[in-house]
VMD Tcl script that builds the backbone (N, CA, C; Angstrom):
set m [mol new atoms 171]
animate dup $m
set s [atomselect $m all]
$s set {name element resname resid chain x y z} {
  {N N MET 1 A 78.221 97.594 31.464}
  {CA C MET 1 A 79.246 98.591 31.230}
  {C C MET 1 A 80.601 98.003 31.620}
  {N N ALA 2 A 81.528 97.966 30.714}
  {CA C ALA 2 A 82.856 97.394 30.955}
  {C C ALA 2 A 83.635 98.227 31.969}
  {N N TYR 3 A 84.579 97.588 32.595}
  {CA C TYR 3 A 85.475 98.294 33.516}
  {C C TYR 3 A 86.580 98.967 32.716}
  {N N GLN 4 A 87.168 99.994 33.308}
  {CA C GLN 4 A 88.330 100.654 32.733}
  {C C GLN 4 A 89.304 100.937 33.874}
  {N N ILE 5 A 90.564 101.108 33.551}
  {CA C ILE 5 A 91.584 101.339 34.563}
  {C C ILE 5 A 92.014 102.798 34.491}
  {N N ASN 6 A 91.936 103.484 35.629}
  {CA C ASN 6 A 92.265 104.912 35.639}
  {C C ASN 6 A 93.772 105.134 35.839}
  {N N ASP 7 A 94.165 106.393 35.893}
  {CA C ASP 7 A 95.576 106.763 35.970}
  {C C ASP 7 A 96.217 106.470 37.329}
  {N N GLU 8 A 95.438 105.990 38.295}
  {CA C GLU 8 A 96.001 105.619 39.588}
  {C C GLU 8 A 96.778 104.298 39.502}
  {N N CYS 9 A 96.647 103.587 38.394}
  {CA C CYS 9 A 97.287 102.280 38.195}
  {C C CYS 9 A 98.791 102.360 38.448}
  {N N ILE 10 A 99.292 101.403 39.249}
  {CA C ILE 10 A 100.728 101.336 39.543}
  {C C ILE 10 A 101.398 100.176 38.794}
  {N N SER 11 A 100.686 99.569 37.865}
  {CA C SER 11 A 101.198 98.476 37.025}
  {C C SER 11 A 101.720 97.295 37.835}
  {N N CYS 12 A 100.988 96.912 38.871}
  {CA C CYS 12 A 101.419 95.792 39.720}
  {C C CYS 12 A 101.056 94.437 39.114}
  {N N GLY 13 A 100.041 94.393 38.233}
  {CA C GLY 13 A 99.654 93.164 37.567}
  {C C GLY 13 A 98.636 92.317 38.305}
  {N N ALA 14 A 98.206 92.737 39.481}
  {CA C ALA 14 A 97.237 91.951 40.258}
  {C C ALA 14 A 95.938 91.753 39.492}
  {N N CYS 15 A 95.479 92.765 38.812}
  {CA C CYS 15 A 94.217 92.680 38.073}
  {C C CYS 15 A 94.307 91.707 36.906}
  {N N GLU 16 A 95.417 91.724 36.200}
  {CA C GLU 16 A 95.585 90.839 35.040}
  {C C GLU 16 A 95.489 89.375 35.471}
  {N N ALA 17 A 96.120 89.037 36.564}
  {CA C ALA 17 A 96.115 87.659 37.053}
  {C C ALA 17 A 94.730 87.218 37.521}
  {N N GLU 18 A 93.918 88.151 37.981}
  {CA C GLU 18 A 92.600 87.831 38.547}
  {C C GLU 18 A 91.488 87.749 37.506}
  {N N CYS 19 A 91.668 88.348 36.349}
  {CA C CYS 19 A 90.608 88.419 35.337}
  {C C CYS 19 A 90.254 87.035 34.787}
  {N N PRO 20 A 88.988 86.614 34.924}
  {CA C PRO 20 A 88.598 85.279 34.467}
  {C C PRO 20 A 88.502 85.138 32.943}
  {N N VAL 21 A 88.465 86.239 32.219}
  {CA C VAL 21 A 88.372 86.173 30.758}
  {C C VAL 21 A 89.619 86.735 30.063}
  {N N SER 22 A 90.654 87.004 30.825}
  {CA C SER 22 A 91.942 87.478 30.292}
  {C C SER 22 A 91.813 88.688 29.373}
  {N N CYS 23 A 91.031 89.677 29.801}
  {CA C CYS 23 A 90.852 90.870 28.969}
  {C C CYS 23 A 91.723 92.045 29.426}
  {N N ILE 24 A 92.612 91.805 30.390}
  {CA C ILE 24 A 93.481 92.865 30.900}
  {C C ILE 24 A 94.908 92.595 30.441}
  {N N SER 25 A 95.568 93.656 29.964}
  {CA C SER 25 A 96.952 93.523 29.520}
  {C C SER 25 A 97.733 94.782 29.875}
  {N N ALA 26 A 99.061 94.652 29.857}
  {CA C ALA 26 A 99.921 95.791 30.163}
  {C C ALA 26 A 99.910 96.761 28.992}
  {N N GLY 27 A 99.645 98.024 29.307}
  {CA C GLY 27 A 99.710 99.074 28.302}
  {C C GLY 27 A 101.042 99.797 28.411}
  {N N ASP 28 A 101.160 100.936 27.765}
  {CA C ASP 28 A 102.407 101.692 27.797}
  {C C ASP 28 A 102.753 102.198 29.188}
  {N N ASP 29 A 101.779 102.784 29.889}
  {CA C ASP 29 A 102.060 103.337 31.212}
  {C C ASP 29 A 101.095 102.861 32.290}
  {N N LYS 30 A 100.143 101.999 31.937}
  {CA C LYS 30 A 99.224 101.398 32.899}
  {C C LYS 30 A 98.572 100.191 32.240}
  {N N TYR 31 A 97.913 99.369 33.035}
  {CA C TYR 31 A 97.191 98.227 32.479}
  {C C TYR 31 A 95.915 98.726 31.796}
  {N N VAL 32 A 95.447 97.972 30.810}
  {CA C VAL 32 A 94.248 98.345 30.064}
  {C C VAL 32 A 93.296 97.156 29.987}
  {N N ILE 33 A 92.007 97.455 29.866}
  {CA C ILE 33 A 90.970 96.436 29.775}
  {C C ILE 33 A 90.335 96.504 28.392}
  {N N ASP 34 A 90.222 95.353 27.732}
  {CA C ASP 34 A 89.544 95.266 26.445}
  {C C ASP 34 A 88.045 95.265 26.726}
  {N N ALA 35 A 87.389 96.371 26.432}
  {CA C ALA 35 A 85.966 96.542 26.743}
  {C C ALA 35 A 85.085 95.522 26.016}
  {N N GLU 36 A 85.517 95.048 24.865}
  {CA C GLU 36 A 84.744 94.057 24.113}
  {C C GLU 36 A 84.696 92.711 24.829}
  {N N GLN 37 A 85.738 92.377 25.579}
  {CA C GLN 37 A 85.824 91.093 26.264}
  {C C GLN 37 A 85.400 91.158 27.730}
  {N N CYS 38 A 85.421 92.335 28.330}
  {CA C CYS 38 A 85.110 92.494 29.754}
  {C C CYS 38 A 83.686 92.017 30.058}
  {N N ILE 39 A 83.550 91.170 31.088}
  {CA C ILE 39 A 82.231 90.656 31.478}
  {C C ILE 39 A 81.678 91.379 32.712}
  {N N GLU 40 A 82.346 92.456 33.102}
  {CA C GLU 40 A 81.871 93.320 34.183}
  {C C GLU 40 A 81.730 92.591 35.519}
  {N N CYS 41 A 82.643 91.669 35.801}
  {CA C CYS 41 A 82.549 90.890 37.035}
  {C C CYS 41 A 83.113 91.630 38.248}
  {N N GLY 42 A 84.029 92.583 38.017}
  {CA C GLY 42 A 84.605 93.349 39.110}
  {C C GLY 42 A 85.732 92.646 39.846}
  {N N ALA 43 A 86.167 91.486 39.369}
  {CA C ALA 43 A 87.257 90.769 40.040}
  {C C ALA 43 A 88.522 91.622 40.087}
  {N N CYS 44 A 88.771 92.375 39.045}
  {CA C CYS 44 A 89.961 93.229 38.993}
  {C C CYS 44 A 89.920 94.307 40.075}
  {N N ALA 45 A 88.760 94.887 40.253}
  {CA C ALA 45 A 88.607 95.943 41.259}
  {C C ALA 45 A 88.808 95.395 42.666}
  {N N GLY 46 A 88.427 94.147 42.873}
  {CA C GLY 46 A 88.547 93.545 44.193}
  {C C GLY 46 A 89.972 93.288 44.640}
  {N N VAL 47 A 90.905 93.175 43.707}
  {CA C VAL 47 A 92.300 92.886 44.069}
  {C C VAL 47 A 93.242 94.065 43.893}
  {N N CYS 48 A 92.788 95.135 43.293}
  {CA C CYS 48 A 93.672 96.286 43.025}
  {C C CYS 48 A 93.986 97.034 44.323}
  {N N PRO 49 A 95.274 97.215 44.630}
  {CA C PRO 49 A 95.643 97.908 45.869}
  {C C PRO 49 A 95.376 99.415 45.858}
  {N N VAL 50 A 95.158 99.998 44.667}
  {CA C VAL 50 A 94.921 101.438 44.588}
  {C C VAL 50 A 93.548 101.802 44.029}
  {N N GLY 51 A 92.708 100.812 43.751}
  {CA C GLY 51 A 91.355 101.079 43.258}
  {C C GLY 51 A 91.299 101.635 41.852}
  {N N ALA 52 A 92.228 101.235 40.992}
  {CA C ALA 52 A 92.275 101.781 39.631}
  {C C ALA 52 A 91.160 101.287 38.714}
  {N N PRO 53 A 90.755 100.003 38.770}
  {CA C PRO 53 A 89.658 99.566 37.884}
  {C C PRO 53 A 88.296 100.060 38.392}
  {N N ASN 54 A 87.529 100.642 37.497}
  {CA C ASN 54 A 86.211 101.154 37.824}
  {C C ASN 54 A 85.286 100.943 36.636}
  {N N PRO 55 A 83.966 100.840 36.889}
  {CA C PRO 55 A 83.025 100.741 35.756}
  {C C PRO 55 A 83.179 101.973 34.861}
  {N N ALA 56 A 83.201 101.756 33.564}
  {CA C ALA 56 A 83.308 102.860 32.607}
  {C C ALA 56 A 82.072 103.734 32.704}
  {N N GLU 57 A 82.260 105.009 32.471}
  {CA C GLU 57 A 81.144 105.953 32.553}
  {C C GLU 57 A 80.617 106.274 31.192}
}
mol reanalyze $m
mol bondsrecalc $m
mol representation Tube
mol addrep $m
């Protein structure tokens, strides 16, 4: 199950820099994860200061 970024995102960019497959990019009001490319490693969740990335439900 791919990760997704919730509305708690503060657009700091920490997750984008940490992603090993470069599937995170800046969206209009928060960062977004391309579910097709996400390898579910959780690296983004480990560096997010507000806990915005979470496994998709």
